[in-house]
BALO-253697 format. One record per residue (C-alpha): residue number from 1; x, y, z. Coordinates in steps of 0.1 Angstrom, whole numbers, padded with zeros to 4 digits, m for minus. Each point is the difference from the previous one (the first is absolute). Layout:
<r><pos>NUM</pos><c1>X</c1><c2>Y</c2><c3>Z</c3></r>
...
***
This chain:
<r><pos>1</pos><c1>0000</c1><c2>0000</c2><c3>0000</c3></r>
<r><pos>2</pos><c1>0015</c1><c2>0034</c2><c3>m0009</c3></r>
<r><pos>3</pos><c1>0011</c1><c2>0020</c2><c3>0030</c3></r>
<r><pos>4</pos><c1>m0013</c1><c2>0033</c2><c3>m0016</c3></r>
<r><pos>5</pos><c1>m0037</c1><c2>0005</c2><c3>0007</c3></r>
<r><pos>6</pos><c1>m0024</c1><c2>0006</c2><c3>m0029</c3></r>
<r><pos>7</pos><c1>m0027</c1><c2>0025</c2><c3>0009</c3></r>
<r><pos>8</pos><c1>m0028</c1><c2>m0013</c2><c3>m0022</c3></r>
<r><pos>9</pos><c1>m0018</c1><c2>0033</c2><c3>m0002</c3></r>
<r><pos>10</pos><c1>0030</c1><c2>0019</c2><c3>m0015</c3></r>
<r><pos>11</pos><c1>0027</c1><c2>m0025</c2><c3>m0011</c3></r>
<r><pos>12</pos><c1>m0001</c1><c2>m0020</c2><c3>m0032</c3></r>
<r><pos>13</pos><c1>0028</c1><c2>m0024</c2><c3>0009</c3></r>
<r><pos>14</pos><c1>m0005</c1><c2>m0038</c2><c3>0005</c3></r>
<r><pos>15</pos><c1>m0011</c1><c2>m0012</c2><c3>0034</c3></r>
<r><pos>16</pos><c1>m0001</c1><c2>m0034</c2><c3>0017</c3></r>
<r><pos>17</pos><c1>m0019</c1><c2>m0014</c2><c3>0030</c3></r>
<r><pos>18</pos><c1>0006</c1><c2>m0034</c2><c3>0016</c3></r>
<r><pos>19</pos><c1>m0026</c1><c2>m0015</c2><c3>0022</c3></r>
<r><pos>20</pos><c1>m0005</c1><c2>m0033</c2><c3>0018</c3></r>
<r><pos>21</pos><c1>m0028</c1><c2>m0024</c2><c3>m0007</c3></r>
<r><pos>22</pos><c1>m0024</c1><c2>0020</c2><c3>0022</c3></r>
<r><pos>23</pos><c1>0008</c1><c2>0033</c2><c3>m0018</c3></r>
<r><pos>24</pos><c1>0021</c1><c2>0015</c2><c3>0028</c3></r>
<r><pos>25</pos><c1>0027</c1><c2>0022</c2><c3>m0015</c3></r>
<r><pos>26</pos><c1>0035</c1><c2>m0013</c2><c3>0004</c3></r>
<r><pos>27</pos><c1>0018</c1><c2>0025</c2><c3>m0021</c3></r>
<r><pos>28</pos><c1>m0011</c1><c2>0029</c2><c3>m0022</c3></r>
<r><pos>29</pos><c1>0013</c1><c2>0029</c2><c3>m0021</c3></r>
<r><pos>30</pos><c1>m0035</c1><c2>0014</c2><c3>m0006</c3></r>
<r><pos>31</pos><c1>m0016</c1><c2>0027</c2><c3>0021</c3></r>
<r><pos>32</pos><c1>m0034</c1><c2>0016</c2><c3>m0006</c3></r>
<r><pos>33</pos><c1>m0011</c1><c2>0026</c2><c3>0026</c3></r>
<r><pos>34</pos><c1>0024</c1><c2>m0014</c2><c3>0026</c3></r>
<r><pos>35</pos><c1>m0010</c1><c2>m0036</c2><c3>m0004</c3></r>
<r><pos>36</pos><c1>0008</c1><c2>m0030</c2><c3>m0022</c3></r>
<r><pos>37</pos><c1>m0031</c1><c2>m0007</c2><c3>m0022</c3></r>
<r><pos>38</pos><c1>m0010</c1><c2>m0035</c2><c3>m0008</c3></r>
<r><pos>39</pos><c1>m0023</c1><c2>m0011</c2><c3>m0029</c3></r>
<r><pos>40</pos><c1>m0035</c1><c2>m0012</c2><c3>0008</c3></r>
<r><pos>41</pos><c1>m0005</c1><c2>m0034</c2><c3>0016</c3></r>
<r><pos>42</pos><c1>m0013</c1><c2>m0016</c2><c3>m0032</c3></r>
<r><pos>43</pos><c1>0034</c1><c2>0006</c2><c3>m0016</c3></r>
<r><pos>44</pos><c1>0017</c1><c2>m0023</c2><c3>0026</c3></r>
<r><pos>45</pos><c1>m0027</c1><c2>m0027</c2><c3>m0004</c3></r>
<r><pos>46</pos><c1>0005</c1><c2>0000</c2><c3>m0038</c3></r>
<r><pos>47</pos><c1>0038</c1><c2>0000</c2><c3>0003</c3></r>
<r><pos>48</pos><c1>m0001</c1><c2>m0029</c2><c3>0024</c3></r>
<r><pos>49</pos><c1>m0019</c1><c2>m0020</c2><c3>m0025</c3></r>
<r><pos>50</pos><c1>0018</c1><c2>0011</c2><c3>m0032</c3></r>
<r><pos>51</pos><c1>0034</c1><c2>0009</c2><c3>0014</c3></r>
<r><pos>52</pos><c1>0000</c1><c2>0034</c2><c3>m0017</c3></r>
<r><pos>53</pos><c1>m0022</c1><c2>0030</c2><c3>m0008</c3></r>
<r><pos>54</pos><c1>0005</c1><c2>0032</c2><c3>m0018</c3></r>
<r><pos>55</pos><c1>m0024</c1><c2>0029</c2><c3>0000</c3></r>
<r><pos>56</pos><c1>m0004</c1><c2>0038</c2><c3>0002</c3></r>
<r><pos>57</pos><c1>m0007</c1><c2>0012</c2><c3>0035</c3></r>
<r><pos>58</pos><c1>m0013</c1><c2>0033</c2><c3>0014</c3></r>
<r><pos>59</pos><c1>0007</c1><c2>m0002</c2><c3>0038</c3></r>
<r><pos>60</pos><c1>m0010</c1><c2>0037</c2><c3>0004</c3></r>
<r><pos>61</pos><c1>m0017</c1><c2>0025</c2><c3>m0024</c3></r>
<r><pos>62</pos><c1>0026</c1><c2>0013</c2><c3>m0025</c3></r>
<r><pos>63</pos><c1>0025</c1><c2>m0028</c2><c3>0007</c3></r>
<r><pos>64</pos><c1>0000</c1><c2>m0026</c2><c3>m0028</c3></r>
<r><pos>65</pos><c1>0025</c1><c2>m0029</c2><c3>0000</c3></r>
<r><pos>66</pos><c1>0009</c1><c2>m0028</c2><c3>m0023</c3></r>
<r><pos>67</pos><c1>0005</c1><c2>m0029</c2><c3>0024</c3></r>
<r><pos>68</pos><c1>0012</c1><c2>m0036</c2><c3>m0001</c3></r>
<r><pos>69</pos><c1>m0004</c1><c2>m0024</c2><c3>0030</c3></r>
<r><pos>70</pos><c1>0016</c1><c2>m0034</c2><c3>0002</c3></r>
<r><pos>71</pos><c1>m0001</c1><c2>m0026</c2><c3>0028</c3></r>
<r><pos>72</pos><c1>0031</c1><c2>m0016</c2><c3>0014</c3></r>
<r><pos>73</pos><c1>0009</c1><c2>m0029</c2><c3>0022</c3></r>
<r><pos>74</pos><c1>m0023</c1><c2>m0025</c2><c3>0017</c3></r>
<r><pos>75</pos><c1>m0013</c1><c2>m0007</c2><c3>0035</c3></r>
<r><pos>76</pos><c1>0013</c1><c2>0024</c2><c3>0026</c3></r>
<r><pos>77</pos><c1>0026</c1><c2>0015</c2><c3>m0023</c3></r>
<r><pos>78</pos><c1>m0025</c1><c2>0013</c2><c3>m0026</c3></r>
<r><pos>79</pos><c1>m0013</c1><c2>0034</c2><c3>m0009</c3></r>
<r><pos>80</pos><c1>m0003</c1><c2>0025</c2><c3>m0028</c3></r>
<r><pos>81</pos><c1>0023</c1><c2>0023</c2><c3>m0020</c3></r>
<r><pos>82</pos><c1>m0017</c1><c2>0031</c2><c3>m0013</c3></r>
<r><pos>83</pos><c1>0018</c1><c2>0022</c2><c3>m0025</c3></r>
<r><pos>84</pos><c1>m0013</c1><c2>0029</c2><c3>m0020</c3></r>
<r><pos>85</pos><c1>0004</c1><c2>0035</c2><c3>m0014</c3></r>
<r><pos>86</pos><c1>m0020</c1><c2>0031</c2><c3>m0005</c3></r>
<r><pos>87</pos><c1>m0020</c1><c2>0003</c2><c3>m0032</c3></r>
<r><pos>88</pos><c1>0003</c1><c2>0038</c2><c3>0001</c3></r>
<r><pos>89</pos><c1>0028</c1><c2>0004</c2><c3>m0027</c3></r>
<r><pos>90</pos><c1>m0019</c1><c2>m0023</c2><c3>m0023</c3></r>
<r><pos>91</pos><c1>m0033</c1><c2>0017</c2><c3>0005</c3></r>
<r><pos>92</pos><c1>0017</c1><c2>0034</c2><c3>m0006</c3></r>
<r><pos>93</pos><c1>0015</c1><c2>m0013</c2><c3>m0032</c3></r>
<r><pos>94</pos><c1>m0033</c1><c2>m0013</c2><c3>m0012</c3></r>
<r><pos>95</pos><c1>m0016</c1><c2>0033</c2><c3>0007</c3></r>
<r><pos>96</pos><c1>0027</c1><c2>0019</c2><c3>m0019</c3></r>
<r><pos>97</pos><c1>m0004</c1><c2>m0023</c2><c3>m0030</c3></r>
<r><pos>98</pos><c1>m0038</c1><c2>0003</c2><c3>0001</c3></r>
<r><pos>99</pos><c1>0004</c1><c2>0038</c2><c3>m0002</c3></r>
<r><pos>100</pos><c1>0025</c1><c2>m0003</c2><c3>m0029</c3></r>
<r><pos>101</pos><c1>m0024</c1><c2>m0023</c2><c3>m0019</c3></r>
<r><pos>102</pos><c1>m0029</c1><c2>0023</c2><c3>0006</c3></r>
<r><pos>103</pos><c1>0020</c1><c2>0030</c2><c3>m0013</c3></r>
<r><pos>104</pos><c1>0011</c1><c2>m0020</c2><c3>m0030</c3></r>
<r><pos>105</pos><c1>m0035</c1><c2>m0011</c2><c3>m0008</c3></r>
<r><pos>106</pos><c1>m0013</c1><c2>0036</c2><c3>0003</c3></r>
<r><pos>107</pos><c1>0028</c1><c2>0012</c2><c3>m0022</c3></r>
<r><pos>108</pos><c1>m0008</c1><c2>m0026</c2><c3>m0027</c3></r>
<r><pos>109</pos><c1>m0037</c1><c2>0009</c2><c3>0002</c3></r>
<r><pos>110</pos><c1>0008</c1><c2>0037</c2><c3>m0004</c3></r>
<r><pos>111</pos><c1>0024</c1><c2>m0007</c2><c3>m0029</c3></r>
<r><pos>112</pos><c1>m0026</c1><c2>m0022</c2><c3>m0017</c3></r>
<r><pos>113</pos><c1>m0026</c1><c2>0027</c2><c3>0004</c3></r>
<r><pos>114</pos><c1>0023</c1><c2>0025</c2><c3>m0016</c3></r>
<r><pos>115</pos><c1>0008</c1><c2>m0023</c2><c3>m0029</c3></r>
<r><pos>116</pos><c1>m0037</c1><c2>m0006</c2><c3>m0007</c3></r>
<r><pos>117</pos><c1>m0010</c1><c2>0036</c2><c3>0002</c3></r>
<r><pos>118</pos><c1>0030</c1><c2>0015</c2><c3>m0019</c3></r>
<r><pos>119</pos><c1>m0012</c1><c2>m0009</c2><c3>m0035</c3></r>
<r><pos>120</pos><c1>m0035</c1><c2>0014</c2><c3>0008</c3></r>
<r><pos>121</pos><c1>0014</c1><c2>0032</c2><c3>0014</c3></r>
<r><pos>122</pos><c1>0023</c1><c2>0004</c2><c3>m0030</c3></r>
<r><pos>123</pos><c1>m0029</c1><c2>m0006</c2><c3>m0024</c3></r>
<r><pos>124</pos><c1>m0022</c1><c2>0026</c2><c3>0016</c3></r>
<r><pos>125</pos><c1>0025</c1><c2>0028</c2><c3>m0005</c3></r>
<r><pos>126</pos><c1>0001</c1><c2>m0004</c2><c3>m0038</c3></r>
***
C-alpha cells in the first residue's frame, strides 16, 4: 500500500485499501472526509463468489471512482484488495471533446448553409 495518502475528493492518483474477510481495514492509502471509504456490502458478496469485481463507484456526491476488488487468501487469512482511481480526468477529457465536437458540428452546419445560399444570393444580384 502506498505510504502517501490519496485524498479522494481532490487527488486523481491511484489508491489501495486492504481489508480482512469481515471488511475491517488493515491498510489504506485512500482518505475521504477523514475516513477510509469502503464499497457497498454487495460488492464484497459478489467478489467472494466471483473472486473479482470492477465497477464505477460514487462514495460521496462528486467523487466518482473506477474501482477493482479482488479477494485473496482462504480461511482466517483471507480478505479483499480494493484499488482504484478518480474518474475526474477522464470525465473532463470527455467534456472537452464533446464541446469540440459540438463546435465542429455547428461550424459545418454554418459552412453548409453558406454554400447552399451563396448561389442564390449571387443570382439575385444580377
